[in-house]
C-alpha positions as CSV (number, residue, x, y, z in Angstrom):
1,M,-0.1,-0.1,0.0
2,L,3.0,2.4,0.6
3,E,4.0,2.3,-3.2
4,D,0.8,4.2,-4.4
5,L,0.6,6.9,-1.9
6,Q,-0.5,10.2,-3.5
7,Q,2.1,12.6,-4.1
8,H,0.8,15.2,-6.7
9,W,-2.6,16.8,-7.1
10,P,-4.3,16.0,-10.4
11,R,-3.7,18.5,-13.1
12,A,-6.6,20.7,-14.2
13,A,-7.8,19.6,-17.4
14,N,-8.8,23.0,-18.7
15,P,-6.7,25.5,-16.7
16,K,-7.4,29.2,-16.6
17,P,-4.5,31.7,-17.5
18,I,-2.5,32.9,-14.6
19,V,-1.7,36.5,-13.7
20,I,1.1,37.1,-11.2
21,F,1.5,40.0,-8.9
22,G,5.1,40.3,-8.0
23,A,8.6,39.4,-9.7
24,G,10.8,38.5,-6.7
25,S,12.6,35.3,-6.2
26,I,9.9,33.2,-5.0
27,V,8.2,33.8,-8.5
28,T,11.2,33.1,-10.5
29,D,12.3,30.1,-8.2
30,A,9.0,28.5,-7.5
31,H,5.9,30.0,-9.0
32,L,7.1,30.1,-12.7
33,P,8.9,26.7,-12.6
34,A,5.9,25.1,-11.0
35,Y,3.4,26.3,-13.7
36,A,5.7,25.6,-16.5
37,N,6.1,21.9,-15.3
38,A,2.2,21.7,-15.3
39,A,1.9,23.5,-18.6
40,Y,-0.3,26.0,-17.1
41,P,-0.6,29.2,-19.1
42,V,0.7,32.5,-17.7
43,A,-1.0,35.5,-19.1
44,G,1.6,37.9,-17.6
45,L,3.0,39.5,-14.5
46,Y,3.0,42.9,-12.8
47,D,5.5,44.4,-10.3
48,P,5.8,48.1,-9.2
49,D,9.3,47.8,-10.2
50,L,8.5,47.7,-13.9
51,E,12.2,47.3,-15.0
52,K,12.4,43.9,-13.0
53,A,9.1,42.9,-14.2
54,R,10.1,43.3,-17.7
55,A,13.4,41.4,-17.2
56,V,11.6,38.4,-15.5
57,A,9.0,38.5,-18.2
58,Q,11.5,38.5,-21.0
59,T,13.5,35.6,-19.4
60,H,10.4,33.5,-19.2
61,G,8.6,34.6,-22.5
62,I,5.5,36.0,-20.8
63,K,4.0,39.7,-20.8
64,A,4.8,42.4,-18.3
65,F,1.8,44.2,-17.5
66,S,2.5,48.2,-17.1
67,S,-0.2,48.8,-14.5
68,P,-2.2,46.9,-11.8
69,E,-5.3,48.0,-13.6
70,E,-4.0,46.2,-16.8
71,A,-3.2,43.1,-14.8
72,T,-6.5,43.0,-12.9
73,G,-8.4,43.5,-16.2
74,Q,-7.5,40.1,-17.5
75,A,-11.0,38.5,-17.6
76,G,-11.2,34.9,-16.6
77,A,-7.8,34.7,-15.0
78,I,-6.6,33.2,-11.8
79,F,-4.6,35.9,-9.9
80,D,-1.6,35.0,-8.1
81,L,-0.4,37.2,-5.4
82,A,3.3,36.7,-4.7
83,T,3.3,40.0,-2.8
84,P,4.2,41.2,0.8
85,P,1.2,40.5,3.2
86,D,0.3,44.2,3.7
87,A,-0.1,44.6,-0.1
88,H,-2.8,41.8,-0.4
89,A,-5.8,43.9,0.8
90,G,-5.3,46.8,-1.9
91,I,-5.0,44.2,-4.8
92,L,-7.8,42.1,-3.6
93,S,-10.1,45.1,-3.7
94,M,-9.2,45.6,-7.5
95,L,-9.9,42.1,-8.6
96,P,-13.1,41.3,-10.7
97,Q,-16.1,40.3,-8.6
98,G,-16.0,36.5,-8.2
99,A,-12.4,36.0,-9.4
100,A,-10.2,33.2,-8.3
101,V,-7.1,34.1,-6.4
102,L,-4.1,32.7,-4.7
103,L,-2.5,34.7,-1.9
104,Q,1.2,34.3,-0.7
105,K,1.3,33.5,2.9
106,P,0.9,35.0,5.5
107,M,-2.7,36.1,5.1
108,G,-1.9,39.6,6.2
109,S,0.8,40.8,8.6
110,D,-1.3,39.8,11.7
111,L,-4.7,38.7,12.6
112,E,-6.3,42.0,12.0
113,G,-5.0,42.2,8.5
114,A,-6.2,38.5,8.1
115,S,-9.6,39.8,9.2
116,E,-9.5,42.6,6.7
117,I,-8.6,40.2,3.8
118,L,-11.2,37.7,4.9
119,K,-13.9,40.5,4.7
120,I,-12.8,41.7,1.3
121,C,-12.9,38.2,-0.1
122,R,-16.3,37.8,1.3
123,E,-17.8,41.0,-0.1
124,R,-16.2,40.4,-3.4
125,E,-17.1,36.7,-3.5
126,L,-13.6,35.9,-4.4
127,L,-12.6,32.1,-4.6
128,A,-9.5,32.9,-2.5
129,A,-6.9,30.4,-1.3
130,V,-3.8,31.0,0.7
131,N,-0.5,29.5,-0.6
132,F,0.3,27.3,2.5
133,Q,2.0,25.0,-0.2
134,L,3.7,22.7,2.5
135,R,0.4,20.8,2.6
136,F,1.0,20.1,-1.0
137,A,4.5,18.9,-0.9
138,P,5.0,15.2,-2.4
139,M,6.2,13.8,1.0
140,M,3.2,15.6,2.9
141,L,0.6,14.5,0.4
142,A,1.9,11.0,0.7
143,L,1.9,11.3,4.6
144,R,-1.6,12.5,4.6
145,D,-2.7,9.7,2.2
146,A,-1.2,7.2,4.7
147,V,-2.9,8.8,7.6
148,N,-6.2,8.9,5.7
149,R,-5.9,5.1,4.9
150,G,-5.5,4.5,8.7
151,L,-1.9,3.0,8.2
152,L,-0.6,5.0,11.3
153,G,-3.8,4.5,13.3
154,E,-4.7,7.4,15.5
155,I,-2.0,10.2,15.5
156,V,-0.7,10.6,19.2
157,D,2.6,12.5,18.7
158,F,3.8,15.1,16.4
159,D,7.4,16.5,16.7
160,A,8.9,19.1,14.6
161,W,12.7,19.6,15.2
162,L,14.8,22.2,13.3
163,A,18.4,22.9,14.1
164,L,19.6,25.0,11.1
165,D,21.9,27.7,9.9
166,T,19.5,29.8,7.9
167,P,21.2,32.6,5.8
168,W,19.0,35.4,7.0
169,G,21.3,37.8,5.2
170,L,19.5,36.8,2.0
171,W,16.5,38.7,3.0
172,K,17.5,42.1,4.1
173,F,13.9,43.3,4.0
174,L,13.2,41.1,7.3
175,E,15.6,43.1,9.5
176,P,13.0,45.8,10.4
177,L,9.9,43.6,10.7
178,P,8.6,43.0,14.4
179,R,7.3,39.5,13.6
180,V,9.5,36.9,11.6
181,E,10.1,33.4,12.6
182,I,6.4,32.3,13.3
183,S,4.6,34.6,10.9
184,L,7.0,33.9,8.1
185,H,8.5,30.4,8.6
186,S,7.0,28.3,11.2
187,I,3.4,29.4,10.0
188,H,4.1,26.6,7.4
189,Y,4.4,24.0,10.2
190,L,1.6,25.3,12.2
191,D,-0.8,25.2,9.1
192,F,0.3,21.6,8.1
193,I,-0.3,20.5,11.7
194,R,-3.8,22.1,11.6
195,G,-4.5,20.3,8.5
196,L,-3.4,16.9,9.9
197,L,-4.6,17.3,13.4
198,G,-7.3,19.9,13.4
199,D,-7.4,23.1,15.5
200,P,-5.7,23.0,18.9
201,S,-7.4,24.4,21.9
202,G,-4.5,26.6,22.7
203,V,-0.7,27.1,22.4
204,H,2.2,27.7,24.7
205,A,5.1,29.4,22.8
206,K,8.3,31.4,23.2
207,S,9.8,33.0,20.2
208,M,13.2,35.1,20.4
209,G,16.0,36.5,18.4
210,H,19.8,35.5,18.6
211,P,22.8,37.6,19.6
212,S,24.3,37.0,16.2
213,S,21.3,38.2,14.1
214,R,19.4,41.5,13.5
215,I,16.1,39.5,12.9
216,A,13.5,39.9,15.5
217,Q,12.9,36.3,16.0
218,T,15.0,33.3,14.8
219,R,14.2,30.7,17.5
220,T,10.8,29.3,18.6
221,A,9.6,26.7,21.0
222,A,6.0,25.6,21.1
223,I,3.4,23.2,22.3
224,L,0.0,22.8,20.7
225,D,-2.7,21.8,23.1
226,Y,-4.7,18.8,21.7
227,G,-5.8,17.6,25.2
228,D,-4.4,14.5,27.0
229,T,-4.1,12.2,24.0
230,V,-2.0,14.1,21.4
231,R,1.4,15.7,22.3
232,C,2.5,18.2,19.7
233,A,5.8,20.1,20.1
234,L,8.0,22.3,17.9
235,S,11.7,23.2,18.5
236,I,13.0,25.7,15.9
237,N,16.4,27.0,15.9
238,H,17.8,28.8,12.9
239,N,21.1,29.7,14.5
240,H,22.8,26.2,14.8
241,A,25.8,27.3,12.9
242,F,28.3,24.5,14.0
243,G,28.6,22.6,10.7
244,R,26.0,20.1,9.1
245,K,26.7,17.0,11.3
246,H,24.0,17.7,13.9
247,Q,21.7,20.2,12.1
248,A,18.2,18.8,11.4
249,C,14.8,19.7,9.7
250,E,12.4,16.9,10.4
251,F,9.1,15.8,11.5
252,R,8.3,12.6,13.5
253,I,4.6,11.6,13.6
254,C,3.6,8.7,15.8
255,G,0.2,6.8,15.7
256,T,-1.3,3.9,17.5
257,K,-0.3,1.5,14.6
258,G,2.8,3.2,13.0
259,A,5.0,6.1,12.6
260,A,6.5,8.5,10.0
261,Y,9.7,10.3,9.6
262,L,10.2,13.3,7.3
263,Q,13.2,15.5,6.4
264,L,12.3,18.8,4.8
265,G,15.5,19.0,2.7
266,V,15.1,22.5,1.2
267,N,16.0,24.1,4.5
268,L,19.2,22.2,4.8
269,D,22.2,24.1,3.1
270,Y,19.5,26.6,1.8
271,P,18.9,27.5,-0.9
272,R,20.5,24.6,-2.6
273,G,18.8,22.1,-0.2
274,E,19.1,18.4,0.5
275,P,16.6,15.7,-0.7
276,D,13.3,15.4,1.0
277,I,12.7,12.1,2.9
278,L,9.9,10.3,3.9
279,E,9.9,6.9,5.9
280,I,7.1,5.0,7.3
281,N,6.8,2.1,9.8
282,T,3.5,0.4,9.9
283,G,4.7,-2.4,12.4
284,D,7.1,-4.3,10.1
285,G,10.1,-1.9,10.1
286,W,10.9,1.3,8.5
287,R,10.3,1.6,4.7
288,S,11.6,4.5,2.4
289,I,9.0,6.0,0.4
290,E,10.4,7.0,-3.1
291,L,9.4,10.6,-3.7
292,D,8.6,12.0,-7.1
293,G,9.6,15.7,-6.6
294,S,10.2,18.1,-3.6
295,W,8.7,21.0,-1.8
296,F,10.1,23.4,-4.2
297,P,8.7,23.9,-6.6
298,D,6.4,20.7,-6.9
299,A,4.2,21.8,-4.0
300,F,3.4,25.1,-5.9
301,T,2.2,23.0,-8.8
302,S,0.0,21.0,-6.7
303,R,-1.3,24.1,-4.7
304,M,-2.2,25.7,-8.0
305,S,-3.8,22.6,-9.5
306,Q,-6.2,22.2,-6.5
307,L,-7.4,25.9,-6.9
308,Q,-7.6,25.5,-10.6
309,R,-9.7,22.5,-10.4
310,V,-12.0,24.1,-8.1
311,A,-12.3,27.3,-10.2
312,T,-13.1,25.1,-13.3
313,G,-15.6,23.0,-11.5
314,E,-13.6,19.7,-11.4
315,E,-13.6,19.8,-7.6
316,E,-15.9,21.3,-5.0
317,H,-13.9,21.8,-1.8
318,L,-11.2,24.5,-1.8
319,I,-8.1,23.5,0.5
320,S,-6.6,26.3,2.6
321,G,-9.2,28.8,1.5
322,V,-9.2,32.1,3.4
323,E,-12.1,30.9,5.7
324,D,-9.8,28.1,6.9
325,A,-6.3,30.0,6.6
326,W,-7.8,32.6,9.0
327,Y,-7.5,29.9,11.9
328,T,-3.9,29.4,10.9
329,M,-3.4,33.2,11.4
330,A,-5.4,33.0,14.7
331,L,-2.9,30.2,15.7
332,V,0.0,32.5,14.8
333,E,-1.5,35.4,16.8
334,A,-2.0,33.3,19.8
335,A,1.6,31.9,19.6
336,Y,2.9,35.6,19.7
337,E,0.6,36.5,22.6
338,S,1.8,33.6,24.5
339,S,5.4,34.4,23.8
340,A,4.7,37.9,25.0
341,A,3.0,36.7,28.3
342,P,4.9,35.9,31.5
343,A,5.4,32.2,32.2
344,T,3.9,30.4,35.3
345,P,6.1,31.7,38.1
346,I,8.0,29.1,40.2
347,A,7.8,29.3,44.0
348,R,10.9,30.8,45.3
349,K,10.7,29.3,48.9
350,P,8.7,26.8,50.8
351,Q,5.6,27.9,52.7
């Protein structure tokens, strides 16, 4: 049964053209390669930096729109917002009524921003999904398929362990931001956990920076409260700069019948990365699952495929739509509130 686990979302039979907002590295490294792999048509892209937009468009043989009005005027398109979170609301307000749109995560800079985005999407009746594409990585789709088939039994433990040397210097724009690690990185893990285990009742979290970094937070410890049956913990350290030997980027998921181990390779030796790994033990020893593709860019292909298929009527249920993604943002907000709150004090002397 492990040989035929789902790893890719079915391609849309009659895809709509895609209009991209943004021309940054995520577009050139993930979005455009992903859509080319699926042969999805890209009508063009827009970026306020018109010179950069034209250069990217020329490289990929697509059109560079000269204004946001020209870009949003493409009737019948799916709009792909690879833009900063504080830019989402303004672009959404310009989209045609009822349009299909994919929003880069996070869904706004904070929960207030997410609520504004949700309000706009409801008012304009947008078919809007958030690009929480980790759910669609080949290894994660395979894991979810194994869980859905009952191969692991009831999930009782989820551990995320990251000890990395993340090159924060690649993203200078992060330095002035008040929220970074949870809202821009671990949000992927929190969203994936929600998709697998459902919504926790609460969260205990502590997120902090590091003396070697100008980034507001680069280390996080968190516990998600799923009652007295499921234990869910995350240990995230982006400052483990002591060589590859003891670095890690892995999940361990244990159930009542089996367990799974995953390595998220892209985060190791970023941006070159290492292979993704999925191993599953259903009671008869560990078996390595041969993966067809990796998080980048294959998850972006499957994420767009799922939205395309809903937009074209091939599927009914939108995964990671804004209605659901709001709860991921609520979990992020709660984690930051927990981090800012004092811990339970310890008695200093006997009574």
